[in-house]
PDB file with one MODEL, atoms N, CA, C and O in Angstrom:
MODEL        1
ATOM      1  N   UNK A   1      99.773 108.774  84.566  1.00  0.00           N
ATOM      2  CA  UNK A   1     100.420 109.137  85.808  1.00  0.00           C
ATOM      3  C   UNK A   1      99.330 109.596  86.793  1.00  0.00           C
ATOM      4  O   UNK A   1      98.725 110.648  86.584  1.00  0.00           O
ATOM      5  N   UNK A   2      99.071 108.830  87.854  1.00  0.00           N
ATOM      6  CA  UNK A   2      98.015 109.189  88.813  1.00  0.00           C
ATOM      7  C   UNK A   2      98.403 110.368  89.709  1.00  0.00           C
ATOM      8  O   UNK A   2      99.577 110.587  90.007  1.00  0.00           O
ATOM      9  N   UNK A   3      97.390 111.112  90.124  1.00  0.00           N
ATOM     10  CA  UNK A   3      97.604 112.234  91.040  1.00  0.00           C
ATOM     11  C   UNK A   3      97.881 111.736  92.443  1.00  0.00           C
ATOM     12  O   UNK A   3      97.356 110.707  92.868  1.00  0.00           O
ATOM     13  N   UNK A   4      98.708 112.474  93.154  1.00  0.00           N
ATOM     14  CA  UNK A   4      98.947 112.244  94.574  1.00  0.00           C
ATOM     15  C   UNK A   4      98.962 113.629  95.221  1.00  0.00           C
ATOM     16  O   UNK A   4      99.385 114.607  94.604  1.00  0.00           O
ATOM     17  N   UNK A   5      98.501 113.701  96.453  1.00  0.00           N
ATOM     18  CA  UNK A   5      98.362 114.972  97.153  1.00  0.00           C
ATOM     19  C   UNK A   5      99.385 115.070  98.273  1.00  0.00           C
ATOM     20  O   UNK A   5      99.494 114.164  99.099  1.00  0.00           O
ATOM     21  N   UNK A   6     100.137 116.167  98.304  1.00  0.00           N
ATOM     22  CA  UNK A   6     101.123 116.417  99.352  1.00  0.00           C
ATOM     23  C   UNK A   6     100.378 117.192 100.435  1.00  0.00           C
ATOM     24  O   UNK A   6     100.147 118.395 100.311  1.00  0.00           O
ATOM     25  N   UNK A   7     100.006 116.478 101.502  1.00  0.00           N
ATOM     26  CA  UNK A   7      99.171 117.058 102.547  1.00  0.00           C
ATOM     27  C   UNK A   7      99.994 117.382 103.781  1.00  0.00           C
ATOM     28  O   UNK A   7     100.722 116.535 104.299  1.00  0.00           O
ATOM     29  N   UNK A   8      99.869 118.618 104.245  1.00  0.00           N
ATOM     30  CA  UNK A   8     100.588 119.038 105.452  1.00  0.00           C
ATOM     31  C   UNK A   8      99.989 118.362 106.677  1.00  0.00           C
ATOM     32  O   UNK A   8      98.807 118.021 106.700  1.00  0.00           O
ATOM     33  N   UNK A   9     100.815 118.178 107.681  1.00  0.00           N
ATOM     34  CA  UNK A   9     100.374 117.566 108.932  1.00  0.00           C
ATOM     35  C   UNK A   9     100.614 118.532 110.080  1.00  0.00           C
ATOM     36  O   UNK A   9     101.662 119.177 110.104  1.00  0.00           O
ATOM     37  N   UNK A  10      99.738 118.660 110.995  1.00  0.00           N
ATOM     38  CA  UNK A  10      98.402 118.071 111.013  1.00  0.00           C
ATOM     39  C   UNK A  10      97.471 118.819 110.058  1.00  0.00           C
ATOM     40  O   UNK A  10      97.592 120.033 109.897  1.00  0.00           O
ATOM     41  N   UNK A  11      96.539 118.092 109.423  1.00  0.00           N
ATOM     42  CA  UNK A  11      95.614 118.757 108.508  1.00  0.00           C
ATOM     43  C   UNK A  11      94.677 119.693 109.265  1.00  0.00           C
ATOM     44  O   UNK A  11      94.280 119.398 110.393  1.00  0.00           O
ATOM     45  N   UNK A  12      94.326 120.812 108.653  1.00  0.00           N
ATOM     46  CA  UNK A  12      93.422 121.772 109.272  1.00  0.00           C
ATOM     47  C   UNK A  12      93.990 122.456 110.501  1.00  0.00           C
ATOM     48  O   UNK A  12      93.245 122.880 111.385  1.00  0.00           O
ATOM     49  N   UNK A  13      95.300 122.562 110.554  1.00  0.00           N
ATOM     50  CA  UNK A  13      95.946 123.142 111.739  1.00  0.00           C
ATOM     51  C   UNK A  13      95.560 124.603 111.921  1.00  0.00           C
ATOM     52  O   UNK A  13      95.328 125.309 110.939  1.00  0.00           O
ATOM     53  N   UNK A  14      95.488 125.062 113.165  1.00  0.00           N
ATOM     54  CA  UNK A  14      95.136 126.469 113.423  1.00  0.00           C
ATOM     55  C   UNK A  14      96.220 127.432 112.939  1.00  0.00           C
ATOM     56  O   UNK A  14      97.388 127.057 112.833  1.00  0.00           O
ATOM     57  N   UNK A  15      95.832 128.656 112.649  1.00  0.00           N
ATOM     58  CA  UNK A  15      96.755 129.706 112.213  1.00  0.00           C
ATOM     59  C   UNK A  15      97.903 129.843 113.215  1.00  0.00           C
ATOM     60  O   UNK A  15      97.679 129.950 114.421  1.00  0.00           O
ATOM     61  N   UNK A  16      99.119 129.837 112.707  1.00  0.00           N
ATOM     62  CA  UNK A  16     100.289 130.039 113.550  1.00  0.00           C
ATOM     63  C   UNK A  16     100.880 128.768 114.143  1.00  0.00           C
ATOM     64  O   UNK A  16     101.984 128.813 114.685  1.00  0.00           O
ATOM     65  N   UNK A  17     100.184 127.632 114.059  1.00  0.00           N
ATOM     66  CA  UNK A  17     100.746 126.391 114.600  1.00  0.00           C
ATOM     67  C   UNK A  17     101.687 125.767 113.565  1.00  0.00           C
ATOM     68  O   UNK A  17     101.484 125.933 112.363  1.00  0.00           O
ATOM     69  N   UNK A  18     102.713 125.053 114.029  1.00  0.00           N
ATOM     70  CA  UNK A  18     103.723 124.545 113.108  1.00  0.00           C
ATOM     71  C   UNK A  18     103.244 123.352 112.287  1.00  0.00           C
ATOM     72  O   UNK A  18     102.370 122.593 112.709  1.00  0.00           O
ATOM     73  N   UNK A  19     103.835 123.208 111.112  1.00  0.00           N
ATOM     74  CA  UNK A  19     103.634 122.019 110.282  1.00  0.00           C
ATOM     75  C   UNK A  19     104.618 120.979 110.792  1.00  0.00           C
ATOM     76  O   UNK A  19     105.809 121.262 110.920  1.00  0.00           O
ATOM     77  N   UNK A  20     104.130 119.778 111.084  1.00  0.00           N
ATOM     78  CA  UNK A  20     105.005 118.730 111.621  1.00  0.00           C
ATOM     79  C   UNK A  20     105.555 117.811 110.548  1.00  0.00           C
ATOM     80  O   UNK A  20     106.473 117.037 110.818  1.00  0.00           O
ATOM     81  N   UNK A  21     105.023 117.875 109.343  1.00  0.00           N
ATOM     82  CA  UNK A  21     105.505 117.040 108.249  1.00  0.00           C
ATOM     83  C   UNK A  21     104.509 117.018 107.106  1.00  0.00           C
ATOM     84  O   UNK A  21     103.515 117.745 107.113  1.00  0.00           O
ATOM     85  N   UNK A  22     104.791 116.171 106.118  1.00  0.00           N
ATOM     86  CA  UNK A  22     103.950 116.048 104.933  1.00  0.00           C
ATOM     87  C   UNK A  22     103.730 114.585 104.607  1.00  0.00           C
ATOM     88  O   UNK A  22     104.648 113.771 104.714  1.00  0.00           O
ATOM     89  N   UNK A  23     102.499 114.248 104.206  1.00  0.00           N
ATOM     90  CA  UNK A  23     102.154 112.897 103.770  1.00  0.00           C
ATOM     91  C   UNK A  23     101.781 112.921 102.304  1.00  0.00           C
ATOM     92  O   UNK A  23     101.301 113.935 101.798  1.00  0.00           O
ATOM     93  N   UNK A  24     102.000 111.809 101.620  1.00  0.00           N
ATOM     94  CA  UNK A  24     101.533 111.638 100.249  1.00  0.00           C
ATOM     95  C   UNK A  24     100.252 110.833 100.306  1.00  0.00           C
ATOM     96  O   UNK A  24     100.238 109.712 100.814  1.00  0.00           O
ATOM     97  N   UNK A  25      99.168 111.404  99.784  1.00  0.00           N
ATOM     98  CA  UNK A  25      97.874 110.720  99.828  1.00  0.00           C
ATOM     99  C   UNK A  25      97.296 110.579  98.433  1.00  0.00           C
ATOM    100  O   UNK A  25      97.447 111.455  97.582  1.00  0.00           O
ATOM    101  N   UNK A  26      96.629 109.452  98.222  1.00  0.00           N
ATOM    102  CA  UNK A  26      95.945 109.191  96.961  1.00  0.00           C
ATOM    103  C   UNK A  26      94.557 109.803  96.995  1.00  0.00           C
ATOM    104  O   UNK A  26      94.119 110.292  98.036  1.00  0.00           O
ATOM    105  N   UNK A  27      93.859 109.781  95.861  1.00  0.00           N
ATOM    106  CA  UNK A  27      92.540 110.408  95.751  1.00  0.00           C
ATOM    107  C   UNK A  27      91.545 109.896  96.787  1.00  0.00           C
ATOM    108  O   UNK A  27      90.687 110.663  97.223  1.00  0.00           O
ATOM    109  N   UNK A  28      91.626 108.644  97.192  1.00  0.00           N
ATOM    110  CA  UNK A  28      90.718 108.095  98.191  1.00  0.00           C
ATOM    111  C   UNK A  28      91.060 108.487  99.614  1.00  0.00           C
ATOM    112  O   UNK A  28      90.330 108.141 100.543  1.00  0.00           O
ATOM    113  N   UNK A  29      92.167 109.211  99.801  1.00  0.00           N
ATOM    114  CA  UNK A  29      92.579 109.630 101.135  1.00  0.00           C
ATOM    115  C   UNK A  29      93.548 108.675 101.811  1.00  0.00           C
ATOM    116  O   UNK A  29      93.994 108.938 102.927  1.00  0.00           O
ATOM    117  N   UNK A  30      93.885 107.557 101.147  1.00  0.00           N
ATOM    118  CA  UNK A  30      94.840 106.616 101.727  1.00  0.00           C
ATOM    119  C   UNK A  30      96.265 107.086 101.441  1.00  0.00           C
ATOM    120  O   UNK A  30      96.518 107.752 100.437  1.00  0.00           O
ATOM    121  N   UNK A  31      97.183 106.737 102.326  1.00  0.00           N
ATOM    122  CA  UNK A  31      98.582 107.122 102.152  1.00  0.00           C
ATOM    123  C   UNK A  31      99.194 106.363 100.978  1.00  0.00           C
ATOM    124  O   UNK A  31      98.972 105.162 100.821  1.00  0.00           O
ATOM    125  N   UNK A  32      99.966 107.074 100.156  1.00  0.00           N
ATOM    126  CA  UNK A  32     100.681 106.442  99.047  1.00  0.00           C
ATOM    127  C   UNK A  32     101.906 105.700  99.583  1.00  0.00           C
ATOM    128  O   UNK A  32     102.278 104.652  99.055  1.00  0.00           O
ATOM    129  N   UNK A  33     102.528 106.239 100.626  1.00  0.00           N
ATOM    130  CA  UNK A  33     103.658 105.614 101.330  1.00  0.00           C
ATOM    131  C   UNK A  33     103.485 105.889 102.818  1.00  0.00           C
ATOM    132  O   UNK A  33     102.779 106.824 103.197  1.00  0.00           O
ATOM    133  N   UNK A  34     104.118 105.090 103.659  1.00  0.00           N
ATOM    134  CA  UNK A  34     103.970 105.256 105.108  1.00  0.00           C
ATOM    135  C   UNK A  34     104.981 106.223 105.719  1.00  0.00           C
ATOM    136  O   UNK A  34     105.172 106.239 106.935  1.00  0.00           O
ATOM    137  N   UNK A  35     105.613 107.010 104.895  1.00  0.00           N
ATOM    138  CA  UNK A  35     106.639 107.945 105.363  1.00  0.00           C
ATOM    139  C   UNK A  35     106.042 109.319 105.639  1.00  0.00           C
ATOM    140  O   UNK A  35     105.164 109.775 104.907  1.00  0.00           O
ATOM    141  N   UNK A  36     106.516 109.978 106.691  1.00  0.00           N
ATOM    142  CA  UNK A  36     106.210 111.389 106.924  1.00  0.00           C
ATOM    143  C   UNK A  36     107.459 112.159 106.518  1.00  0.00           C
ATOM    144  O   UNK A  36     108.538 111.943 107.071  1.00  0.00           O
ATOM    145  N   UNK A  37     107.307 113.059 105.549  1.00  0.00           N
ATOM    146  CA  UNK A  37     108.441 113.822 105.029  1.00  0.00           C
ATOM    147  C   UNK A  37     108.583 115.124 105.805  1.00  0.00           C
ATOM    148  O   UNK A  37     107.588 115.734 106.196  1.00  0.00           O
ATOM    149  N   UNK A  38     109.823 115.546 106.027  1.00  0.00           N
ATOM    150  CA  UNK A  38     110.067 116.771 106.777  1.00  0.00           C
ATOM    151  C   UNK A  38     109.796 118.019 105.950  1.00  0.00           C
ATOM    152  O   UNK A  38     109.393 119.047 106.495  1.00  0.00           O
ATOM    153  N   UNK A  39     110.009 117.940 104.649  1.00  0.00           N
ATOM    154  CA  UNK A  39     109.760 119.100 103.799  1.00  0.00           C
ATOM    155  C   UNK A  39     108.824 118.729 102.656  1.00  0.00           C
ATOM    156  O   UNK A  39     108.706 117.568 102.264  1.00  0.00           O
ATOM    157  N   UNK A  40     108.171 119.750 102.143  1.00  0.00           N
ATOM    158  CA  UNK A  40     107.282 119.555 101.002  1.00  0.00           C
ATOM    159  C   UNK A  40     108.096 119.117  99.781  1.00  0.00           C
ATOM    160  O   UNK A  40     107.632 118.292  98.993  1.00  0.00           O
ATOM    161  N   UNK A  41     109.292 119.657  99.621  1.00  0.00           N
ATOM    162  CA  UNK A  41     110.152 119.309  98.490  1.00  0.00           C
ATOM    163  C   UNK A  41     110.513 117.826  98.496  1.00  0.00           C
ATOM    164  O   UNK A  41     110.531 117.192  97.441  1.00  0.00           O
ATOM    165  N   UNK A  42     110.802 117.264  99.677  1.00  0.00           N
ATOM    166  CA  UNK A  42     111.105 115.830  99.781  1.00  0.00           C
ATOM    167  C   UNK A  42     109.911 114.990  99.344  1.00  0.00           C
ATOM    168  O   UNK A  42     110.069 113.998  98.633  1.00  0.00           O
ATOM    169  N   UNK A  43     108.727 115.388  99.768  1.00  0.00           N
ATOM    170  CA  UNK A  43     107.512 114.663  99.417  1.00  0.00           C
ATOM    171  C   UNK A  43     107.260 114.725  97.908  1.00  0.00           C
ATOM    172  O   UNK A  43     106.871 113.725  97.304  1.00  0.00           O
ATOM    173  N   UNK A  44     107.476 115.883  97.303  1.00  0.00           N
ATOM    174  CA  UNK A  44     107.288 116.045  95.859  1.00  0.00           C
ATOM    175  C   UNK A  44     108.272 115.178  95.089  1.00  0.00           C
ATOM    176  O   UNK A  44     107.898 114.518  94.119  1.00  0.00           O
ATOM    177  N   UNK A  45     109.525 115.178  95.521  1.00  0.00           N
ATOM    178  CA  UNK A  45     110.557 114.364  94.870  1.00  0.00           C
ATOM    179  C   UNK A  45     110.195 112.883  94.928  1.00  0.00           C
ATOM    180  O   UNK A  45     110.334 112.176  93.930  1.00  0.00           O
ATOM    181  N   UNK A  46     109.737 112.409  96.072  1.00  0.00           N
ATOM    182  CA  UNK A  46     109.355 111.004  96.234  1.00  0.00           C
ATOM    183  C   UNK A  46     108.158 110.669  95.346  1.00  0.00           C
ATOM    184  O   UNK A  46     108.133 109.613  94.713  1.00  0.00           O
ATOM    185  N   UNK A  47     107.168 111.559  95.295  1.00  0.00           N
ATOM    186  CA  UNK A  47     105.984 111.328  94.467  1.00  0.00           C
ATOM    187  C   UNK A  47     106.376 111.176  93.002  1.00  0.00           C
ATOM    188  O   UNK A  47     105.887 110.279  92.316  1.00  0.00           O
ATOM    189  N   UNK A  48     107.251 112.047  92.526  1.00  0.00           N
ATOM    190  CA  UNK A  48     107.704 111.972  91.141  1.00  0.00           C
ATOM    191  C   UNK A  48     108.493 110.691  90.893  1.00  0.00           C
ATOM    192  O   UNK A  48     108.365 110.079  89.832  1.00  0.00           O
ATOM    193  N   UNK A  49     109.312 110.281  91.870  1.00  0.00           N
ATOM    194  CA  UNK A  49     110.088 109.042  91.736  1.00  0.00           C
ATOM    195  C   UNK A  49     109.177 107.817  91.656  1.00  0.00           C
ATOM    196  O   UNK A  49     109.528 106.820  91.024  1.00  0.00           O
ATOM    197  N   UNK A  50     108.010 107.893  92.294  1.00  0.00           N
ATOM    198  CA  UNK A  50     107.052 106.790  92.257  1.00  0.00           C
ATOM    199  C   UNK A  50     106.164 106.840  91.011  1.00  0.00           C
ATOM    200  O   UNK A  50     105.325 105.962  90.809  1.00  0.00           O
ATOM    201  N   UNK A  51     106.348 107.867  90.176  1.00  0.00           N
ATOM    202  CA  UNK A  51     105.577 107.987  88.947  1.00  0.00           C
ATOM    203  C   UNK A  51     104.244 108.687  89.101  1.00  0.00           C
ATOM    204  O   UNK A  51     103.364 108.540  88.254  1.00  0.00           O
ATOM    205  N   UNK A  52     104.084 109.448  90.176  1.00  0.00           N
ATOM    206  CA  UNK A  52     102.841 110.179  90.419  1.00  0.00           C
ATOM    207  C   UNK A  52     102.977 111.631  89.978  1.00  0.00           C
ATOM    208  O   UNK A  52     104.085 112.138  89.800  1.00  0.00           O
ATOM    209  N   UNK A  53     101.840 112.290  89.806  1.00  0.00           N
ATOM    210  CA  UNK A  53     101.804 113.729  89.543  1.00  0.00           C
ATOM    211  C   UNK A  53     101.430 114.411  90.863  1.00  0.00           C
ATOM    212  O   UNK A  53     100.270 114.356  91.271  1.00  0.00           O
ATOM    213  N   UNK A  54     102.398 115.056  91.542  1.00  0.00           N
ATOM    214  CA  UNK A  54     102.112 115.650  92.855  1.00  0.00           C
ATOM    215  C   UNK A  54     101.311 116.948  92.766  1.00  0.00           C
ATOM    216  O   UNK A  54     101.506 117.761  91.862  1.00  0.00           O
ATOM    217  N   UNK A  55     100.422 117.116  93.713  1.00  0.00           N
ATOM    218  CA  UNK A  55      99.637 118.338  93.881  1.00  0.00           C
ATOM    219  C   UNK A  55      99.871 118.857  95.294  1.00  0.00           C
ATOM    220  O   UNK A  55      99.912 118.082  96.249  1.00  0.00           O
ATOM    221  N   UNK A  56     100.024 120.178  95.420  1.00  0.00           N
ATOM    222  CA  UNK A  56     100.236 120.789  96.728  1.00  0.00           C
ATOM    223  C   UNK A  56      99.048 121.695  97.062  1.00  0.00           C
ATOM    224  O   UNK A  56      98.345 122.167  96.169  1.00  0.00           O
ATOM    225  N   UNK A  57      98.838 121.928  98.348  1.00  0.00           N
ATOM    226  CA  UNK A  57      97.673 122.675  98.817  1.00  0.00           C
ATOM    227  C   UNK A  57      97.770 124.156  98.468  1.00  0.00           C
ATOM    228  O   UNK A  57      98.841 124.759  98.534  1.00  0.00           O
ATOM    229  N   UNK A  58      96.623 124.727  98.094  1.00  0.00           N
ATOM    230  CA  UNK A  58      96.496 126.177  97.898  1.00  0.00           C
ATOM    231  C   UNK A  58      95.916 126.831  99.143  1.00  0.00           C
ATOM    232  O   UNK A  58      96.102 128.028  99.362  1.00  0.00           O
ATOM    233  N   UNK A  59      95.207 126.043  99.967  1.00  0.00           N
ATOM    234  CA  UNK A  59      94.503 126.555 101.141  1.00  0.00           C
ATOM    235  C   UNK A  59      94.910 125.760 102.374  1.00  0.00           C
ATOM    236  O   UNK A  59      95.484 124.677 102.262  1.00  0.00           O
ATOM    237  N   UNK A  60      94.609 126.305 103.550  1.00  0.00           N
ATOM    238  CA  UNK A  60      94.971 125.646 104.805  1.00  0.00           C
ATOM    239  C   UNK A  60      94.138 124.385 105.060  1.00  0.00           C
ATOM    240  O   UNK A  60      94.685 123.341 105.411  1.00  0.00           O
ATOM    241  N   UNK A  61      92.827 124.481 104.885  1.00  0.00           N
ATOM    242  CA  UNK A  61      91.936 123.340 105.104  1.00  0.00           C
ATOM    243  C   UNK A  61      91.560 122.751 103.750  1.00  0.00           C
ATOM    244  O   UNK A  61      90.830 123.367 102.974  1.00  0.00           O
ATOM    245  N   UNK A  62      92.066 121.555 103.478  1.00  0.00           N
ATOM    246  CA  UNK A  62      91.912 120.950 102.159  1.00  0.00           C
ATOM    247  C   UNK A  62      90.899 119.821 102.147  1.00  0.00           C
ATOM    248  O   UNK A  62      90.578 119.226 103.176  1.00  0.00           O
ATOM    249  N   UNK A  63      90.412 119.549 100.956  1.00  0.00           N
ATOM    250  CA  UNK A  63      89.566 118.395 100.692  1.00  0.00           C
ATOM    251  C   UNK A  63      90.176 117.711  99.478  1.00  0.00           C
ATOM    252  O   UNK A  63      90.194 118.282  98.388  1.00  0.00           O
ATOM    253  N   UNK A  64      90.673 116.501  99.657  1.00  0.00           N
ATOM    254  CA  UNK A  64      91.318 115.800  98.554  1.00  0.00           C
ATOM    255  C   UNK A  64      90.307 115.611  97.431  1.00  0.00           C
ATOM    256  O   UNK A  64      89.177 115.177  97.657  1.00  0.00           O
ATOM    257  N   UNK A  65      90.727 115.942  96.237  1.00  0.00           N
ATOM    258  CA  UNK A  65      89.872 115.824  95.073  1.00  0.00           C
ATOM    259  C   UNK A  65      89.200 117.125  94.677  1.00  0.00           C
ATOM    260  O   UNK A  65      88.725 117.244  93.547  1.00  0.00           O
ATOM    261  N   UNK A  66      89.143 118.107  95.570  1.00  0.00           N
ATOM    262  CA  UNK A  66      88.562 119.405  95.238  1.00  0.00           C
ATOM    263  C   UNK A  66      89.626 120.214  94.497  1.00  0.00           C
ATOM    264  O   UNK A  66      90.612 120.622  95.110  1.00  0.00           O
ATOM    265  N   UNK A  67      89.454 120.459  93.184  1.00  0.00           N
ATOM    266  CA  UNK A  67      90.497 121.129  92.416  1.00  0.00           C
ATOM    267  C   UNK A  67      90.776 122.566  92.865  1.00  0.00           C
ATOM    268  O   UNK A  67      91.853 123.093  92.584  1.00  0.00           O
ATOM    269  N   UNK A  68      89.836 123.208  93.551  1.00  0.00           N
ATOM    270  CA  UNK A  68      90.065 124.563  94.049  1.00  0.00           C
ATOM    271  C   UNK A  68      91.064 124.595  95.202  1.00  0.00           C
ATOM    272  O   UNK A  68      91.617 125.652  95.508  1.00  0.00           O
ATOM    273  N   UNK A  69      91.300 123.467  95.837  1.00  0.00           N
ATOM    274  CA  UNK A  69      92.184 123.403  97.000  1.00  0.00           C
ATOM    275  C   UNK A  69      93.621 123.020  96.650  1.00  0.00           C
ATOM    276  O   UNK A  69      94.492 123.057  97.519  1.00  0.00           O
ATOM    277  N   UNK A  70      93.885 122.651  95.392  1.00  0.00           N
ATOM    278  CA  UNK A  70      95.190 122.101  95.014  1.00  0.00           C
ATOM    279  C   UNK A  70      95.720 122.734  93.748  1.00  0.00           C
ATOM    280  O   UNK A  70      94.959 123.224  92.914  1.00  0.00           O
ATOM    281  N   UNK A  71      97.053 122.718  93.612  1.00  0.00           N
ATOM    282  CA  UNK A  71      97.710 123.126  92.368  1.00  0.00           C
ATOM    283  C   UNK A  71      98.826 122.130  92.082  1.00  0.00           C
ATOM    284  O   UNK A  71      99.348 121.485  92.991  1.00  0.00           O
ATOM    285  N   UNK A  72      99.177 122.016  90.823  1.00  0.00           N
ATOM    286  CA  UNK A  72     100.222 121.096  90.418  1.00  0.00           C
ATOM    287  C   UNK A  72     101.574 121.547  90.942  1.00  0.00           C
ATOM    288  O   UNK A  72     101.857 122.745  90.992  1.00  0.00           O
ATOM    289  N   UNK A  73     102.408 120.598  91.333  1.00  0.00           N
ATOM    290  CA  UNK A  73     103.746 120.910  91.840  1.00  0.00           C
ATOM    291  C   UNK A  73     104.794 120.861  90.741  1.00  0.00           C
ATOM    292  O   UNK A  73     105.984 121.002  91.022  1.00  0.00           O
ATOM    293  N   UNK A  74     104.379 120.662  89.495  1.00  0.00           N
ATOM    294  CA  UNK A  74     105.340 120.574  88.385  1.00  0.00           C
ATOM    295  C   UNK A  74     106.024 121.862  88.086  1.00  0.00           C
ATOM    296  O   UNK A  74     106.854 121.925  87.179  1.00  0.00           O
TER     297      UNK A  74
ENDMDL
END
């Protein structure tokens, strides 16, 4: 089961600015699907339905593949 990252949009947003959605991204940074999800839960559900292991951000500014920036959504 490959990892997929649930990344908030816009990435690296300033403190206090709203999250506009979530994307599912693969380890190379490419989108797993072309959908922008309104909630993190929707993105996690879709990732699991596609057979991926979803990871969610631990920090505001993330680097895909850096294990310190992500935790499992299981």
